[in-house]
N, C-alpha and C positions, 0 to 999 in steps of 0.2 A: 439364642438367636430366634426362639420362637416367634416372640412379640412382634420384632423387625418385621418377620415374614409373615405373621398375622395380619397386621397394618397394611401390610402392601399388597396383600391378597385382596383385603377389603377396600382397598382404594381401586384397585385394578377391576375389582366389582363394579363399584360406584360409576368408575369411568365407563363400564360397559353399558352399564344402565341409564348414565345420560348418552352416548351417544343412540342407544336404541332411543330414548325418548325424542331426542333433537331429530332423528332421522322421519321419524312421524310429526314433526314440528308440533308439538306439545310442549307446553309451562310446566312446570315443576307441579304447579296446582293442579294442571288438568289430567296431568299422570296421577296424580295423588288419589283425585276423584275417581278416576277410572280404577284403580286399585282398591277403592271403596273403603279410603281414608275417611275421616269425619273431616267436614268442610273445614274445620278449625286446624286439623293436624296434616291435611292432605300436602301443602306445601314443606313444611317442616321434615315430615316424616320421608318424602323423596329428596329433600336436602340431604339429611343425615346418611342416607344411603348411597348418594352421589359422593358425598365427602369421606365417604370410608370408616363411618363410626359405627354401624350396624349392619348385620348379617339381616337377611331377609326372616321376618317373624312367620313360624312356622303355618299361622292360620290364614298368610296370604300366597301362599306356594301355587297355588292351581291358578289364583287370579294373576300374578307376574307372568306364569307361563302362558296363560291365555292373552293376556294386555300387550304384552311384548315379544308375542310370538315367538316364546324360544323354544329350544329343543327340550324336551320334558327328558329323556336320559339324559342328556348332559348338564342339565341345571340339578338332577339328581344327584349326578357323579359330582357337581361342584359342592352341594350340601353334604354328601359323603365324608368328600374330603374336608370340608370346614369341620363338621361334626368328631371327624377324626384327627383333627389339630394337623392335619397333614397340608400345613400350608406350603410348603415347597411344591407339591405336587399341584396345589390349587393355582399358584402362581403361573406356574408352566403352562396351565391348561387355558389360563385366562391373557396369558401373553400370546397364544398361538390364536386362539377365538380374536383376539381383538385385530392380531395380523391379519388373519382370513377373510374377518366379514368386514372389517373397516379399514385396513391397509394402514395400520397404526401399530406402530412400535413403541411401546411404553418405556419410559426412560427406566434404569433400575438404580436406586440408591447407592452412592458409594458404599463398599463393603460389604453390601447385602449380595449373599451368595446364594442364586439358585439353580436349582439342579434340573435339567432338562427329564422330560415326564418317560418315567419306561411304559416301554410298549409290554405286552405280554400278561402272564397269569397275575402280576404285581398290581397293574391295573384295577382300580376300581369297577367293580361289574356295572352293565348296563343292565336295568330294572327288565326281568322277566316276571312271566306270570307269577310264579310261586311266591316271588320276592314280593312284586306289588299285591297280591292278596293279602299276603301277611302283615305288612304295612297299613294297608287300608283298614283293616280289621283292627289294627291296633289304634288308629286314629278315629277309627268309627267310640272304643269304649273311653279315647280321652274326649272325645266331643261330647259326649252322653254323661263326663264326669265321672266313670266308675272310676279311672286311676285320674291320680295326680301329675302334674307336668313332670316333676323329675323322673318318677315312675316311667311316664310315657317315653323321655329320653333316654333312659338308660335300656328299655327294652328295645327301642328301634337300634340303638347301639348292638345292643345284642344280636338282634336280627341281621342286620347290616353285617355284622364281623362272622357270622355262621356263614352267610351267603357267599362272602369273598373266600374262605377257608374250603367252600363246598360241602358243606353241613347240609 
């Protein structure tokens, strides 16, 4: 059941990005330029995100947050859920976000079971000082090419898991 939920979560994220873009009266190519994609890839990259084909590339996180005026903690929570393959919670969070921000209730495909996002200690954390600092140092090591992409992703997952567990 993971793959249909992943596809649905990506589709909801794409819908959210599309609604943010159209609220600003931007074309896909304009948003792509603002997100610092190359002129030849700007429209296609945004289209792939809006159609639920890809998640946000790690090197575009801060640009997305800035250009789409996203709540950083909420975006980091979505990324945490995506990295943890917890698509059910991601779907629930995105559904609530679309309803609250755009008064839009997405259609749930027939046969897809989506559980309500639980509140409390099982929810992913909101970024705090220590977590943010550790992730920042890890990202700096990756940007300086001191570690490879796979090592970066594994270390990032470990840091986030430790934070959730209270370590």
